C-alpha positions in Angstrom: -22.8 -11.2 -1.3 -20.5 -8.3 -1.2 -20.1 -5.4 -3.2 -16.8 -5.1 -4.7 -16.6 -2.0 -6.1 -13.9 -0.5 -3.6 -11.9 -3.8 -4.3 -7.8 -2.5 -4.2 -4.8 -4.6 -5.0 -1.8 -2.9 -2.5 1.8 -3.9 -3.4 4.5 -3.8 -0.6 8.3 -3.6 -2.3 11.2 -3.8 0.0 14.2 -1.5 -1.6 17.3 -4.3 -1.1 20.5 -3.3 -0.4 21.9 -3.3 -4.0 18.9 -0.4 -4.8 16.7 -3.2 -6.2 12.7 -3.5 -5.4 11.4 -6.9 -4.2 7.5 -7.9 -3.7 7.6 -8.9 -0.6 3.4 -8.9 0.2 0.4 -8.1 -1.1 -3.1 -8.0 0.1 -6.7 -7.3 -1.1 -8.5 -4.7 1.0 -12.4 -3.9 -0.4 -11.8 -0.2 1.0 -13.4 3.2 0.1 -11.1 5.1 1.9 -8.9 6.5 -1.0 -12.1 8.4 -2.3 -12.7 10.3 0.9 -11.1 12.8 -0.8 -9.6 13.3 -4.4 -6.5 14.5 -3.9 -3.0 13.0 -4.2 -1.9 14.3 -0.7 -5.5 12.2 1.1 -4.7 9.1 -1.0 -0.8 9.6 0.0 -1.6 9.6 3.8 -4.2 7.4 3.6 -2.1 4.8 1.6 0.8 5.2 4.6 -2.0 4.9 7.0 -2.9 1.2 5.7 0.7 0.1 5.1 1.7 1.0 8.5 -1.2 -1.4 10.2 -0.4 -4.3 7.7 3.4 -3.9 8.1 2.6 -4.5 11.5 0.5 -7.1 11.4 2.5 -8.8 9.0 5.4 -8.4 10.9 7.5 -7.1 8.1 11.3 -6.2 8.4 12.5 -3.1 8.8 13.2 -1.1 6.1 12.2 1.2 2.9 9.4 0.0 1.3 7.6 0.9 -2.0 3.7 0.5 -1.3 1.8 0.7 -4.7 -2.3 0.4 -4.7 -4.1 -0.7 -7.7 -7.6 -0.5 -8.4 -9.1 -2.8 -11.5 -6.0 -2.5 -13.4 -5.0 1.2 -12.8 -2.6 2.4 -10.2 -4.2 4.6 -7.4 -1.4 5.9 -5.8 2.3 4.6 -4.9 4.3 5.7 -1.7 7.7 5.6 -0.5 7.7 4.5 3.5 10.8 3.8 6.0 9.3 1.0 8.5 11.0 0.7 11.3 8.7 -2.2 12.7 
């Protein structure tokens, strides 16, 4: 049995030319990394690292992304990311 106490939903929205955001990817991660430190700075840094890894594996197109992390219906953090591919 898997312990899902750190189950997160990560949503990747890419900014369109007209400024709107379109959700292009969603992943589920069972990861406690957001809680190593309780600061917003750490959560932002950790999210960027996770997002860069995922976008590279997914072969995501270049662009500006908004990455939102959720746990149990509560937003953990949201970061903006300029992805160059």
